[in-house]
C-alpha positions as CSV (number, residue, x, y, z in Angstrom):
1,X,-0.1,8.8,-1.8
2,X,1.0,12.4,-1.3
3,X,-1.3,14.8,0.5
4,X,0.2,17.9,-1.1
5,X,1.8,18.5,-4.6
6,X,2.9,21.6,-6.6
7,X,2.1,20.0,-9.9
8,X,5.8,19.9,-10.9
9,X,6.6,16.6,-9.2
10,X,7.3,17.9,-5.7
11,X,5.1,16.2,-3.1
12,X,4.7,16.1,0.7
13,X,2.8,13.6,2.7
14,X,1.8,16.0,5.4
15,X,4.0,14.5,8.0
16,X,7.1,16.0,9.5
17,X,8.9,19.2,8.5
18,X,7.5,21.0,5.5
19,X,9.8,20.8,2.4
20,X,11.5,23.9,1.1
21,X,9.4,24.2,-2.0
22,X,6.2,24.3,0.1
23,X,7.7,26.7,2.7
24,X,8.8,29.1,-0.1
25,X,5.4,29.0,-1.7
26,X,3.6,29.7,1.5
27,X,6.1,32.5,2.3
28,X,5.2,34.0,-1.1
29,X,1.5,34.2,-0.1
30,X,0.1,31.0,-1.4
31,X,-2.3,29.0,0.7
32,X,-1.7,25.4,1.9
33,X,-5.1,24.4,0.5
34,X,-3.9,25.2,-3.0
35,X,-1.4,22.3,-2.9
36,X,-3.8,19.7,-1.4
37,X,-4.1,16.7,-3.6
38,X,-7.8,16.0,-4.4
39,X,-8.2,12.3,-4.6
40,X,-11.3,10.5,-5.9
41,X,-10.6,7.9,-3.3
42,X,-13.5,7.5,-0.9
43,X,-15.9,9.3,-3.2
44,X,-17.8,6.1,-4.0
45,X,-17.9,5.4,-0.3
46,X,-19.6,8.8,0.4
47,X,-21.8,8.6,-2.7
48,X,-23.2,5.2,-2.0
49,X,-23.0,5.2,1.8
50,X,-20.7,2.1,1.8
51,X,-19.0,0.9,4.9
52,X,-15.7,-0.8,4.3
53,X,-14.3,-3.4,6.7
54,X,-10.8,-4.7,6.5
55,X,-11.4,-7.6,9.0
């Protein structure tokens, strides 16, 4: 799942070198937080205080 997206299909996982589309947007004055993907994942865990175990 990508961590950052521009809403036009460009994504970046947050690892390695930032892609050109993101570097250009940041250079134009946009903030990195504006591209952060907001996932509902984990919200139930927080809302209900669930502890998940994989083993």
